[in-house]
N, C-alpha and C positions, 0 to 999 in steps of 0.2 A: 233437510230441504235446501236446495241450492238458493243462493242469493238472487234477488230479483234482477233480471237483465233488462236494461233500458234500450238495448239495441234490438230492433225488430228485423234484423238480418236483411237489409237491402231495400225494404219497402220505404217509400218516402211519402210524406214526412213521418218522422218517428215521434213527434210530439205536436199536439195542436189542441187548443182549447175548444175548437169547433170541429164537428164531423158531419158529413152528409151520409145518412143511412138510407139505402135504397132497398125497399122491402118487396120481395117476391116479384121483381120485375122480369126475371128470367122464368117464364111461366108459359106452359104450352096452351093453357086456357081450353083444354079439351075436357070440359066438364059441363054439367047441366046449364049453369048460368054463364058459361064462358063466352058465348056469342054476345050477350048483352054487356058483359064486363069489357070485352075487347073493344066494342064500339066507343065506350067512354074512356077506356084506357089509352087508346092510340093518340088522341090529342094531348092527354096528360103526359105521355111518354115523350112527345116532341118538346114540351115545356121542360120536362125533367132532363132531357139530353142537354139542353142549353144551360140549365142550372148546374149540372154536373161539370160541364166545361168551365164554367165560371168558378166553381169550387176548386177545381184543379189549378186554374190560373192563379188563384189566391193562396195556394199552398194548403188547402183544406183537404184532409183525407176523405176518400169515398169508401164506404163499407157496404158491400152487398150482403144482405141477410136474406137467405133464400130457403124456401121449403124443400124438404127432400121428397115430397109427394109420396111418402110411404115406402120409398125404395131405400132400404137401410144399408145396402151395399154400394150405393152410388156416392159420388162426390160432386162438388159444384161444377167442375169441368165437364163431367158426364152429362149433367143437367143442361149445361149450355150447348153442348154438341147435339143433344136430343132436340132442343127447341130450334136450333139453327138448321138442322139437316134432315129432320124427319117429316117435313111438310105439315107442321102443326099450325093451328090458328095464331098462336102467339109469336110466330117467327118475325113479323115486321117490327114488333116491339123489342124483341131481343137484338135485332140488328141495330136499332137506334141506341140501345142501352148496354150493349156488350161491354164487359169490363176491360180495362187496360192492365198491363203488367204491374203497374204501380198501385192498383186498387187492392183492398182487403176483401175477404169474403168469409162469411160464417154460414154454416148449414144448420137449419132448425127443423124440428119435427112437429112443433105445435104453433099456435097462432103468434105468440109473442117472440120477438127476436131475442129476448133475454132468457127465455125458459129453457134451462138445461143446455145452454150453448156457451161458447167462449166469448160472447159479446161483452159481458161484464169485464173480463180480464183484458180484452183488447182496449176497451175504453179507459180502463185504469192505466194501462201502459201508455196510451196516447195522452193521458191527462185531460180528457174531454170534459167540458162543463156544459156545453150547449150542443144539442143534437137537432139537425134538420131532418125530419122524417118525411119520406115520400114513397109512393108505390101502391100496391094493390092487395087487398081491397081496403078502401078507407074505413069501412064499418067492421072490418074483421082484423086482419093482421096489423094494419097501421094503428088502429085503435088499441089493440092489446099491447103492442110495443110501446105506444105512447103512455099507456097506463103504467107499465113497468118502469119506464123512464121517469115518470112522475114520482114513483115510490123511491127512486134513487136520487131524488133532489136535483135532477138535471133540468136545465132550461130547455124548453121544447118549442120548436117551430114546425108547423105542418102547413106548407103552402097549398092552398086548395086546388090550384091548377096543376099540381104535380102528382095528384092521387086520383083514384076513381073507384067507384063501386058499380054494381050491376044496375042501379037506378040512381037518378039524381036525388030522389028523396032520401035514400040510404046514405049517400055521400054527404049531403048537407046536414042530415041529422047527426051523423057521426062527428062532423066538424063542430057543430053546435055543442054537442056533449063534451068534446075535448076542450073547447074554449071555456065552457062554463064550469066543468068539474075538475079538469086537470090543468087549468090555467095555460092552455096551449096558445101560442101566438100563431094566428092564421094569416099572416102577411102573405100576399101573392108573391110568387117567385121573382117577378120582375123588380120587386122592391127590396129583395134581400141583397144586402151588401156584405159580402163575406169579409172584406177588409175592415169594415166598421165593427162587425161582430168580434173579430180577432182583437181589434184595438180596445173595444169595450171590456173584453175579458181580461186583457193585460192591465188596464187601469184598475179594474176591480181587484185583481190579485195584488197589485202594488199597494192599494189602499188597505187591503186586509193585512198585508205584511207590515205596513206601517203601524196599524193598530196593535198588532201582536207585540211589537217592540216597545210600545209606550208603557 
């Protein structure tokens, strides 16, 4: 087995204690509850676009974790082209949240972004300890991804204004469950300071290193 390579081949940054994970934001929303979800997701997408810009400015990597919608021969770029060019309901959201060349992406087949994907490996390479999760839907893919992040002992933040579900009740119920059971921090996006998160992680690592040498 080849030695672990710490170089992610041009994507920046190659190491960060914090990552922003955007879940199913490239989504055509052409399904039964898609119209209801879209109405709630559009304002959330506007808040998330701002959060993404702030993450990039702080040097925090952005990871798109997106469903393959049952199309096993597709890839993320094909999904993006479909949502941007085929006149689907989710096009305005994809335009707000389209990825840049510096962003990472992982394609998934089930609800959780961790289930049989490369997200574990990517987070390991980046040395991420805190994940900020956002996207659609709060009570499904965001919830399942948060649950798997919790099992991996990651610190989890889910800003309520950057996710959405088909109903307000489902959205709020999922957030309450995550806060109560998974100890998720539900700080609004406007109050998330990526520089502070990075500094806090650095201080914690230094403290752990000092204890290990005592």
